[in-house]
KOLDOPA-412634 format. One record per residue (C-alpha): residue in three letters; residue number from 1; x, y, z. Coordinates in steps of 0.2 Angstrom, whole numbers, plus 5000, padded with zeros to 4 digits. Example, Ala and Ser with C-alpha at 12.3 -4.5 7.8 and 13.67 -1.06 7.14 Angstrom:
<rs>
{'ala',1,{5062,4978,5039}}
{'ser',2,{5068,4995,5036}}
</rs>
This chain:
<rs>
{'unk',1,{5000,5000,5000}}
{'unk',2,{5006,5017,4996}}
{'unk',3,{5010,5030,5009}}
{'unk',4,{5002,5047,5002}}
{'unk',5,{5008,5063,5008}}
{'unk',6,{5002,5081,5007}}
{'unk',7,{5009,5083,4989}}
{'unk',8,{5001,5067,4982}}
{'unk',9,{4986,5071,4971}}
{'unk',10,{4974,5056,4968}}
{'unk',11,{4976,5047,4951}}
{'unk',12,{4963,5037,4942}}
{'unk',13,{4975,5022,4938}}
{'unk',14,{4985,5019,4954}}
{'unk',15,{4990,5025,4971}}
{'unk',16,{4980,5030,4986}}
{'unk',17,{4964,5034,4977}}
{'unk',18,{4961,5015,4975}}
{'unk',19,{4965,5010,4993}}
{'unk',20,{4956,5009,5009}}
{'unk',21,{4963,5012,5027}}
{'unk',22,{4955,5010,5044}}
{'unk',23,{4958,5023,5058}}
{'unk',24,{4953,5017,5075}}
{'unk',25,{4950,5028,5084}}
{'unk',26,{4949,5043,5072}}
{'unk',27,{4947,5061,5076}}
{'unk',28,{4936,5070,5063}}
{'unk',29,{4939,5089,5063}}
{'unk',30,{4926,5100,5054}}
{'unk',31,{4931,5117,5045}}
{'unk',32,{4931,5133,5056}}
{'unk',33,{4933,5145,5041}}
{'unk',34,{4924,5147,5025}}
{'unk',35,{4940,5148,5014}}
{'unk',36,{4943,5137,4999}}
{'unk',37,{4957,5128,5007}}
{'unk',38,{4952,5123,5025}}
{'unk',39,{4961,5115,5040}}
{'unk',40,{4950,5100,5043}}
{'unk',41,{4949,5081,5040}}
{'unk',42,{4954,5065,5048}}
{'unk',43,{4968,5063,5061}}
{'unk',44,{4974,5048,5070}}
{'unk',45,{4973,5048,5089}}
{'unk',46,{4990,5055,5091}}
{'unk',47,{4987,5069,5079}}
{'unk',48,{4995,5062,5063}}
{'unk',49,{4986,5066,5047}}
{'unk',50,{4977,5053,5037}}
{'unk',51,{4981,5058,5020}}
{'unk',52,{4969,5045,5012}}
{'unk',53,{4955,5056,5019}}
{'unk',54,{4960,5072,5010}}
{'unk',55,{4950,5080,4997}}
{'unk',56,{4958,5087,4981}}
{'unk',57,{4952,5098,4968}}
{'unk',58,{4963,5098,4952}}
{'unk',59,{4980,5100,4959}}
{'unk',60,{4976,5107,4976}}
{'unk',61,{4972,5099,4992}}
{'unk',62,{4957,5108,4999}}
{'unk',63,{4958,5100,5016}}
{'unk',64,{4974,5105,5025}}
{'unk',65,{4980,5096,5040}}
{'unk',66,{4972,5103,5056}}
{'unk',67,{4979,5103,5074}}
{'unk',68,{4974,5089,5086}}
{'unk',69,{4960,5097,5096}}
{'unk',70,{4963,5099,5115}}
{'unk',71,{4951,5092,5128}}
{'unk',72,{4937,5080,5128}}
{'unk',73,{4926,5077,5113}}
{'unk',74,{4911,5067,5110}}
{'unk',75,{4913,5049,5103}}
{'unk',76,{4903,5042,5088}}
{'unk',77,{4902,5023,5092}}
{'unk',78,{4903,5010,5079}}
{'unk',79,{4911,5007,5062}}
{'unk',80,{4908,5021,5050}}
{'unk',81,{4914,5025,5032}}
{'unk',82,{4923,5042,5028}}
{'unk',83,{4913,5052,5015}}
{'unk',84,{4924,5067,5015}}
{'unk',85,{4917,5085,5012}}
{'unk',86,{4899,5088,5011}}
{'unk',87,{4895,5100,4997}}
{'unk',88,{4878,5109,4996}}
{'unk',89,{4879,5112,4977}}
{'unk',90,{4871,5098,4967}}
{'unk',91,{4885,5096,4955}}
{'unk',92,{4899,5097,4967}}
{'unk',93,{4890,5085,4979}}
{'unk',94,{4888,5072,4965}}
{'unk',95,{4906,5074,4960}}
{'unk',96,{4916,5077,4976}}
{'unk',97,{4905,5071,4990}}
{'unk',98,{4901,5054,4982}}
{'unk',99,{4919,5051,4978}}
{'unk',100,{4922,5038,4992}}
{'unk',101,{4905,5028,4990}}
{'unk',102,{4914,5016,4979}}
{'unk',103,{4920,5007,4995}}
{'unk',104,{4903,5002,5001}}
{'unk',105,{4899,4987,4991}}
{'unk',106,{4916,4978,4995}}
{'unk',107,{4917,4981,5013}}
{'unk',108,{4921,4965,5023}}
{'unk',109,{4910,4971,5037}}
{'unk',110,{4895,4983,5037}}
{'unk',111,{4896,5001,5043}}
{'unk',112,{4884,5011,5053}}
{'unk',113,{4884,5024,5039}}
{'unk',114,{4894,5038,5031}}
{'unk',115,{4903,5052,5041}}
{'unk',116,{4904,5069,5032}}
{'unk',117,{4911,5086,5037}}
{'unk',118,{4902,5101,5029}}
{'unk',119,{4911,5113,5016}}
{'unk',120,{4903,5128,5025}}
{'unk',121,{4906,5130,5044}}
{'unk',122,{4889,5137,5046}}
{'unk',123,{4881,5121,5041}}
{'unk',124,{4869,5114,5054}}
{'unk',125,{4859,5098,5054}}
{'unk',126,{4860,5083,5042}}
{'unk',127,{4858,5080,5024}}
{'unk',128,{4847,5089,5011}}
{'unk',129,{4833,5078,5003}}
{'unk',130,{4843,5076,4986}}
{'unk',131,{4858,5071,4996}}
{'unk',132,{4849,5057,5006}}
{'unk',133,{4840,5051,4991}}
{'unk',134,{4857,5049,4982}}
{'unk',135,{4865,5040,4996}}
{'unk',136,{4850,5028,4997}}
{'unk',137,{4852,5024,4979}}
{'unk',138,{4869,5017,4982}}
{'unk',139,{4864,5008,4998}}
{'unk',140,{4845,5008,5004}}
{'unk',141,{4843,5016,5021}}
{'unk',142,{4861,5022,5022}}
{'unk',143,{4864,5034,5037}}
{'unk',144,{4874,5049,5037}}
{'unk',145,{4882,5059,5051}}
{'unk',146,{4888,5077,5048}}
{'unk',147,{4901,5082,5060}}
{'unk',148,{4900,5101,5061}}
{'unk',149,{4904,5114,5074}}
{'unk',150,{4916,5104,5085}}
{'unk',151,{4928,5089,5082}}
{'unk',152,{4922,5072,5086}}
{'unk',153,{4930,5055,5089}}
{'unk',154,{4925,5040,5079}}
{'unk',155,{4927,5023,5086}}
{'unk',156,{4932,5015,5070}}
{'unk',157,{4933,5025,5053}}
{'unk',158,{4935,5016,5036}}
{'unk',159,{4944,5029,5025}}
{'unk',160,{4943,5025,5006}}
{'unk',161,{4954,5035,4994}}
{'unk',162,{4946,5049,4983}}
{'unk',163,{4940,5039,4968}}
{'unk',164,{4933,5053,4958}}
{'unk',165,{4933,5072,4958}}
{'unk',166,{4939,5087,4948}}
{'unk',167,{4955,5087,4939}}
{'unk',168,{4965,5071,4934}}
{'unk',169,{4954,5060,4945}}
{'unk',170,{4939,5065,4934}}
{'unk',171,{4942,5050,4924}}
{'unk',172,{4938,5040,4940}}
{'unk',173,{4946,5024,4947}}
{'unk',174,{4940,5007,4940}}
{'unk',175,{4933,5003,4957}}
{'unk',176,{4923,5019,4957}}
{'unk',177,{4916,5016,4940}}
{'unk',178,{4912,4998,4944}}
{'unk',179,{4903,5002,4960}}
{'unk',180,{4891,5014,4952}}
{'unk',181,{4888,5003,4937}}
{'unk',182,{4884,4988,4947}}
{'unk',183,{4875,4995,4963}}
{'unk',184,{4869,5013,4960}}
{'unk',185,{4850,5015,4956}}
{'unk',186,{4849,4998,4949}}
{'unk',187,{4831,4996,4955}}
{'unk',188,{4825,5011,4945}}
{'unk',189,{4817,5006,4929}}
{'unk',190,{4818,5017,4913}}
{'unk',191,{4802,5028,4911}}
{'unk',192,{4800,5042,4898}}
{'unk',193,{4802,5047,4880}}
{'unk',194,{4815,5041,4868}}
{'unk',195,{4821,5059,4865}}
{'unk',196,{4825,5071,4879}}
{'unk',197,{4832,5088,4880}}
{'unk',198,{4839,5092,4897}}
{'unk',199,{4837,5111,4900}}
{'unk',200,{4843,5125,4911}}
{'unk',201,{4831,5138,4905}}
{'unk',202,{4821,5138,4921}}
{'unk',203,{4836,5142,4932}}
{'unk',204,{4836,5160,4929}}
{'unk',205,{4846,5169,4916}}
{'unk',206,{4863,5170,4925}}
{'unk',207,{4861,5152,4931}}
{'unk',208,{4856,5146,4914}}
{'unk',209,{4870,5155,4905}}
{'unk',210,{4862,5153,4888}}
{'unk',211,{4854,5166,4877}}
{'unk',212,{4843,5157,4864}}
{'unk',213,{4839,5142,4874}}
{'unk',214,{4820,5144,4874}}
{'unk',215,{4821,5145,4855}}
{'unk',216,{4832,5129,4855}}
{'unk',217,{4819,5120,4866}}
{'unk',218,{4805,5125,4853}}
{'unk',219,{4815,5118,4839}}
{'unk',220,{4819,5102,4848}}
{'unk',221,{4801,5100,4854}}
{'unk',222,{4796,5100,4835}}
{'unk',223,{4808,5086,4833}}
{'unk',224,{4800,5075,4846}}
{'unk',225,{4810,5079,4861}}
{'unk',226,{4803,5081,4878}}
{'unk',227,{4810,5097,4886}}
{'unk',228,{4815,5091,4904}}
{'unk',229,{4819,5102,4918}}
{'unk',230,{4828,5091,4931}}
{'unk',231,{4826,5103,4946}}
{'unk',232,{4807,5100,4945}}
{'unk',233,{4809,5082,4948}}
{'unk',234,{4816,5070,4962}}
{'unk',235,{4831,5060,4959}}
{'unk',236,{4823,5044,4955}}
{'unk',237,{4812,5052,4941}}
{'unk',238,{4828,5061,4934}}
{'unk',239,{4836,5044,4933}}
{'unk',240,{4821,5035,4925}}
{'unk',241,{4821,5048,4911}}
{'unk',242,{4840,5047,4908}}
{'unk',243,{4839,5028,4907}}
{'unk',244,{4824,5028,4895}}
{'unk',245,{4830,5040,4882}}
{'unk',246,{4840,5034,4867}}
{'unk',247,{4844,5052,4861}}
{'unk',248,{4849,5065,4874}}
{'unk',249,{4853,5083,4871}}
{'unk',250,{4859,5092,4886}}
{'unk',251,{4865,5110,4891}}
{'unk',252,{4881,5110,4900}}
{'unk',253,{4878,5108,4919}}
{'unk',254,{4876,5098,4934}}
{'unk',255,{4863,5086,4926}}
{'unk',256,{4877,5078,4916}}
{'unk',257,{4885,5072,4932}}
{'unk',258,{4869,5062,4937}}
{'unk',259,{4867,5056,4919}}
{'unk',260,{4885,5049,4919}}
{'unk',261,{4881,5038,4934}}
{'unk',262,{4867,5029,4925}}
{'unk',263,{4870,5031,4907}}
{'unk',264,{4875,5018,4894}}
{'unk',265,{4886,5017,4879}}
{'unk',266,{4872,5014,4867}}
{'unk',267,{4864,5031,4871}}
{'unk',268,{4867,5045,4859}}
{'unk',269,{4872,5061,4869}}
{'unk',270,{4875,5079,4863}}
{'unk',271,{4882,5091,4875}}
{'unk',272,{4880,5109,4872}}
{'unk',273,{4893,5121,4880}}
{'unk',274,{4888,5137,4888}}
{'unk',275,{4905,5145,4892}}
{'unk',276,{4922,5144,4885}}
{'unk',277,{4931,5140,4901}}
{'unk',278,{4931,5124,4910}}
{'unk',279,{4924,5116,4895}}
{'unk',280,{4926,5098,4901}}
{'unk',281,{4912,5099,4914}}
{'unk',282,{4904,5082,4915}}
{'unk',283,{4911,5077,4898}}
{'unk',284,{4925,5067,4905}}
{'unk',285,{4914,5058,4918}}
{'unk',286,{4901,5054,4904}}
{'unk',287,{4914,5046,4894}}
{'unk',288,{4923,5037,4909}}
{'unk',289,{4907,5030,4917}}
{'unk',290,{4897,5026,4901}}
{'unk',291,{4912,5021,4890}}
{'unk',292,{4906,5033,4876}}
{'unk',293,{4911,5051,4874}}
{'unk',294,{4897,5063,4871}}
{'unk',295,{4896,5074,4855}}
{'unk',296,{4902,5091,4862}}
{'unk',297,{4894,5105,4853}}
{'unk',298,{4904,5122,4855}}
{'unk',299,{4892,5134,4846}}
{'unk',300,{4893,5151,4855}}
{'unk',301,{4892,5166,4843}}
{'unk',302,{4897,5178,4858}}
{'unk',303,{4899,5178,4876}}
{'unk',304,{4894,5192,4888}}
{'unk',305,{4903,5193,4904}}
{'unk',306,{4905,5206,4919}}
{'unk',307,{4918,5219,4916}}
{'unk',308,{4933,5220,4926}}
{'unk',309,{4931,5204,4936}}
{'unk',310,{4947,5196,4931}}
{'unk',311,{4948,5177,4927}}
{'unk',312,{4931,5171,4922}}
{'unk',313,{4936,5154,4929}}
{'unk',314,{4933,5161,4947}}
{'unk',315,{4916,5167,4944}}
{'unk',316,{4901,5158,4936}}
{'unk',317,{4893,5173,4928}}
{'unk',318,{4893,5172,4909}}
{'unk',319,{4880,5173,4896}}
{'unk',320,{4883,5163,4880}}
{'unk',321,{4874,5167,4864}}
{'unk',322,{4869,5151,4855}}
{'unk',323,{4873,5150,4836}}
{'unk',324,{4857,5141,4832}}
{'unk',325,{4859,5139,4813}}
{'unk',326,{4876,5131,4816}}
{'unk',327,{4869,5121,4831}}
{'unk',328,{4855,5114,4820}}
{'unk',329,{4867,5109,4806}}
{'unk',330,{4878,5100,4819}}
{'unk',331,{4863,5091,4827}}
{'unk',332,{4857,5086,4809}}
{'unk',333,{4874,5079,4804}}
{'unk',334,{4875,5068,4819}}
{'unk',335,{4857,5061,4817}}
{'unk',336,{4849,5070,4832}}
{'unk',337,{4837,5080,4821}}
{'unk',338,{4829,5079,4804}}
{'unk',339,{4833,5096,4798}}
{'unk',340,{4815,5100,4793}}
{'unk',341,{4814,5113,4807}}
{'unk',342,{4820,5131,4803}}
{'unk',343,{4835,5135,4814}}
{'unk',344,{4836,5154,4813}}
{'unk',345,{4848,5165,4822}}
{'unk',346,{4843,5173,4839}}
{'unk',347,{4838,5191,4835}}
{'unk',348,{4849,5205,4841}}
{'unk',349,{4834,5212,4850}}
{'unk',350,{4831,5196,4860}}
{'unk',351,{4850,5196,4865}}
{'unk',352,{4849,5214,4871}}
{'unk',353,{4833,5210,4880}}
{'unk',354,{4841,5195,4888}}
{'unk',355,{4856,5204,4894}}
{'unk',356,{4845,5218,4901}}
{'unk',357,{4834,5206,4910}}
{'unk',358,{4849,5199,4919}}
{'unk',359,{4849,5216,4928}}
{'unk',360,{4867,5220,4924}}
{'unk',361,{4866,5227,4906}}
{'unk',362,{4878,5241,4910}}
{'unk',363,{4891,5229,4918}}
{'unk',364,{4892,5216,4903}}
{'unk',365,{4902,5217,4888}}
{'unk',366,{4901,5206,4872}}
{'unk',367,{4916,5194,4870}}
{'unk',368,{4920,5183,4856}}
{'unk',369,{4922,5165,4861}}
{'unk',370,{4939,5156,4859}}
{'unk',371,{4941,5145,4843}}
{'unk',372,{4939,5130,4854}}
{'unk',373,{4922,5135,4859}}
{'unk',374,{4915,5138,4841}}
{'unk',375,{4914,5120,4835}}
{'unk',376,{4925,5125,4820}}
</rs>
């Protein structure tokens, strides 16, 4: 077994990301600051860090080694699985908080449940509904303990390596992919149409990030697609739809992460980008988990962004204008649409109205997308 240190990022092919260690007893330290990188995580009883329990994002370790707490602390009895950092954001939860569930099916002895620490120190209470629903689809009735506010001693903590996440580990370890393929949501039957468009248009303009999406929806509806808004449905319904569809068109977003867990290699997937940074999104996960890469469509005629905010990778506010004629040609060439529907450009007046409706018309400037984001 490898001995990871503070500079060893998880890899999908070998190393600590594929290993499991047991710490008994373990000291679990929640974060006390809201910073991106926080002192928190799993310690041995003598204060030595358990680096198998660290959470990495890209090439940075987000959980820094905390000091051993002074004084008495409550003890959580029994044997538990380390779940890592609990993210409230849907997509980050699916990618980063689920990254250690791969160990559950192969454990030699059962666990009481999963132990998390919150990303935000202000977190109080247990799991949100979608989080509990997701865990139950991996193991029915799976319990969760969120250690927040003060450290806690855990009688026995099983600590799997980080089998998935953002960065190089986004390809996922073989164990992670096998666990979800064989055990996640296996009891949910396909239900829904053969053609599905997974939309973001109801999220609000700044959350959606796409100008012209409503027009895209109308054209796809004429081609027989159901326009599906995943946030309006529970997790099982979303999964049933994703299992049923043979042709799926989706806007870049967190829904792609859930699809990846249940998708198959015989499904045709077109993935429409809405920004020209972090373009991989769930794409790597879809290919890794289903065995087939989606058709990535980079058809933005312009991007509107806030002025003077520096690197756009560190804020999520961009508005991409869809090049609908080019998008229609791409979808026809790939067999997603017949081409009988007219794919006219988004009128300038609609673009101006959309930017104004975002409430920041004086703060946005048009920006030409990079060549990689044009599909040419």
